[in-house]
C-alpha positions in Angstrom: -4.3 10.8 1.3 -0.7 11.7 1.9 0.6 13.1 -1.4 -0.8 15.8 -3.7 0.3 16.4 -7.3 -0.7 19.7 -8.9 -0.8 19.7 -12.7 0.4 23.3 -12.6 -0.7 25.8 -15.1 -1.1 29.5 -15.3 -4.8 29.4 -14.6 -4.4 27.1 -11.6 -1.6 29.2 -10.2 -3.9 32.3 -10.4 -6.7 30.5 -8.5 -7.7 32.9 -5.6 -7.4 30.0 -3.1 -4.0 28.7 -4.3 -2.0 30.2 -1.4 -4.5 29.0 1.2 -4.5 25.5 -0.4 -0.7 25.3 -0.3 -0.7 26.4 3.4 -3.4 23.9 4.2 -1.3 21.1 2.7 1.7 22.2 4.7 -0.3 22.2 7.9 -1.7 18.8 7.2 1.8 17.4 6.6 1.1 16.5 3.0 3.8 16.1 0.4 3.2 18.4 -2.5 4.5 17.9 -6.0 4.1 19.7 -9.4 3.8 18.3 -12.9 3.6 20.9 -15.6 4.2 21.4 -19.3 5.4 24.9 -18.5 9.0 25.8 -19.4 11.3 25.7 -16.5 12.3 29.4 -16.6 8.6 30.5 -16.7 7.7 28.2 -13.9 10.6 29.4 -11.7 9.7 33.0 -12.4 6.1 32.4 -11.3 7.2 30.7 -8.1 9.5 33.6 -7.2 6.7 36.1 -8.0 4.2 34.3 -5.9 6.6 33.4 -3.1 5.5 29.8 -2.9 8.6 27.8 -3.8 9.0 26.4 -0.2 5.7 24.5 -0.5 6.8 21.9 -3.1 8.8 18.8 -2.3 9.8 18.3 -5.9 8.8 19.8 -9.3 8.6 18.1 -12.7 8.2 20.8 -15.4 8.6 21.0 -19.1 7.1 17.5 -19.4 5.6 16.2 -22.6 4.0 13.0 -21.4 2.1 13.6 -18.2 1.3 9.9 -17.5 5.0 9.1 -17.8 5.9 12.0 -15.5 3.5 10.9 -12.8 4.7 7.3 -12.9 8.3 8.6 -12.6 7.3 10.8 -9.8 5.7 7.9 -7.9 8.8 5.7 -8.4 11.5 8.2 -7.7 9.9 9.4 -4.5 8.6 6.0 -3.3 5.0 7.1 -3.3 2.0 4.8 -3.0 -0.4 5.5 -5.9 -3.4 4.7 -3.6 -2.2 7.5 -1.3 -1.7 10.1 -4.0 -4.1 12.4 -5.8 -3.6 14.6 -8.9 -5.4 17.9 -9.2 -5.7 19.5 -12.6 -8.0 21.7 -14.7 -7.8 19.9 -18.1 -9.1 16.6 -19.3 -5.6 15.5 -20.2 -4.6 15.8 -16.5 -7.4 13.5 -15.4 -6.7 10.9 -18.1 -3.0 10.9 -17.0 -4.1 10.4 -13.4 -6.3 7.4 -14.4 -3.6 5.7 -16.4 -1.1 6.3 -13.6 -3.5 4.8 -11.0 -3.8 7.9 -8.8 -7.0 9.7 -7.8 -7.9 12.5 -10.3 -9.6 15.6 -9.0 -10.9 18.2 -11.5 -10.5 21.8 -10.5 -12.9 24.0 -12.4 -11.3 27.0 -14.1 -12.2 28.9 -17.3 -9.9 26.5 -19.3 -12.1 23.4 -19.6 -15.8 23.4 -18.9 -17.4 21.3 -16.1 -19.1 19.2 -18.8 -15.8 18.5 -20.6 -14.0 17.7 -17.3 -16.7 15.2 -16.2 -16.4 13.4 -19.5 -13.0 11.9 -18.5 -14.4 11.1 -15.8 -12.6 12.4 -12.7 -13.0 10.9 -9.2 -14.4 14.3 -8.1 -15.0 17.8 -9.4 -14.3 20.9 -7.1 -15.1 24.5 -7.7 -11.6 25.8 -6.7 -8.5 25.0 -4.7 -10.1 26.1 -1.4 -12.8 23.5 -1.9 -10.2 20.9 -2.7 -8.4 21.8 0.6 -11.6 21.2 2.5 -12.1 17.9 0.7 -8.6 16.7 1.6 -9.1 17.9 5.2 -12.2 15.8 5.6 -10.4 12.8 4.2 -7.6 13.4 6.7 -9.9 13.7 9.7 -12.8 11.5 8.6 -15.0 13.9 10.5 -18.0 13.8 8.2 -21.1 12.1 9.6 -22.9 12.0 6.2 -23.6 8.6 4.8 -25.4 6.8 2.0 -26.8 3.4 3.1 -28.1 0.5 1.0 -29.7 -1.9 3.5 -30.2 -5.6 2.9 -29.6 -5.7 -0.9 -30.8 -9.1 -2.1 -28.0 -10.9 -4.0 -27.1 -14.5 -4.8 -23.9 -16.5 -5.0 -22.7 -20.0 -5.2 -20.8 -19.7 -1.9 -19.7 -22.4 0.5 -17.1 -25.0 1.2 -19.0 -28.3 0.5 -19.6 -29.0 -3.2 -23.3 -29.6 -2.6 -23.6 -26.1 -1.0 -22.0 -24.6 -4.1 -24.2 -26.5 -6.6 -26.9 -23.8 -6.7 -27.2 -20.1 -6.1 -27.9 -19.1 -2.5 -29.7 -15.9 -1.4 -27.5 -13.4 0.5 -28.1 -9.9 1.9 -25.5 -7.2 1.5 -25.7 -3.9 3.4 -23.5 -1.0 2.2 -22.7 2.2 4.2 -20.5 4.7 2.4 -19.2 8.2 2.5 -18.7 10.2 -0.7 -16.0 12.7 -1.4 -18.2 15.8 -1.1 -20.4 17.1 1.7 -24.1 16.9 0.6 -24.4 20.7 0.7 -21.7 21.0 -2.0 -23.3 18.7 -4.5 -25.3 21.4 -6.3 -28.0 18.8 -7.0 -25.7 17.2 -9.6 -25.5 13.4 -9.9 -22.0 13.7 -11.3 -20.8 15.0 -8.0 -22.1 12.1 -5.9 -22.3 8.3 -6.4 -25.1 6.6 -8.4 -26.2 4.1 -5.8 -28.1 2.1 -8.4 -24.8 1.5 -10.1 -23.2 0.5 -6.8 -26.0 -2.0 -6.2 -25.7 -3.4 -9.7 -21.9 -3.9 -9.3 -22.4 -5.6 -6.0 -24.8 -8.0 -7.6 -22.4 -8.7 -10.4 -19.5 -9.4 -8.1 -21.5 -11.9 -5.9 -23.1 -13.7 -8.9 -19.8 -14.2 -10.7 -17.7 -15.1 -7.6 -16.1 -18.5 -7.4 -15.0 -18.1 -3.8 -15.7 -20.5 -0.9 -15.7 -18.2 2.2 -18.1 -15.3 3.0 -15.1 -13.6 4.6 -13.3 -13.6 1.3 -16.4 -12.6 -0.6 -17.1 -9.5 1.5 -13.5 -8.4 1.0 -13.9 -8.9 -2.8 -17.1 -6.7 -2.8 -15.4 -4.0 -0.7 -12.3 -3.9 -2.9 -14.3 -3.9 -6.1 -16.5 -1.0 -5.1 -13.7 1.2 -3.7 -11.7 0.6 -6.9 -14.6 1.5 -9.2 -16.4 4.4 -7.4 -15.1 7.6 -5.7 -15.8 6.4 -2.1 -14.1 7.9 0.9 -15.2 5.3 3.5 -17.1 2.0 2.9 -18.5 -0.5 5.3 -19.8 -3.8 3.8 -21.9 -6.3 5.7 -22.7 -9.7 4.2 -25.4 -12.0 5.6 -25.6 -15.7 4.9 -28.5 -17.9 6.0 -26.8 -21.2 6.8 -27.3 -22.1 10.5 -30.7 -23.6 11.4 -30.7 -22.0 14.9 -29.6 -18.5 13.9 -31.2 -15.8 11.9 -28.1 -15.4 9.8 -24.2 -15.4 9.9 -22.8 -11.9 9.3 -19.3 -10.8 8.2 -18.3 -7.2 7.9 -15.3 -5.2 6.6 -14.3 -1.5 6.1 -12.4 0.2 3.4 -11.1 3.8 3.0 -10.6 5.1 -0.5 
């Protein structure tokens, strides 16, 4: 993640971890932007009072359409949506992030409840800006050694180059090794803060059964791209096994994606 957009509001600005978060972004070399419905004069007065103006590369305030503002921000600054996240504390912020194609992170404040925020749904929910800073830090360093693994999931696909090989479904095995956005100790025993691995397995089966591809190399890439685009995954390793050579246990292809 290289770019962070804050959907700035009074409640987010008063977050006790706001200054620490801004300093963390500066130290990590992240570009920081603001999108806000606040009037320009109120926003500028707040920045001056808090002494944080220097942290922002560019600000978009007084906006009426947040989706349009984020799309303009991406275009005007040459940003890759896949390398950009938006942090906000209202459901409208998260909906705008989804329509603009950027990661949406919900920051819990007293404005919208956790239940309302998760109804959007966001890519992740954090307690405060300090937690968001830690989350971004882990994405930058990829230091976490916590993984969820699905080993040898049985799937089927009409895969192969010869037509006779593609005439019927063939059994395949898929192994998935993934990192989620949160550390396990931060999950608060809440399914909404992690990934439903049964849903991941079901989507993997759907992709393989509906695939019209010829090569396992292409199929493993399609699985990886489909899962990363649908689920809040930080790192994903996909291995696909095909039983095609008579003198070998299997042929294996493997690929890695970072969300």
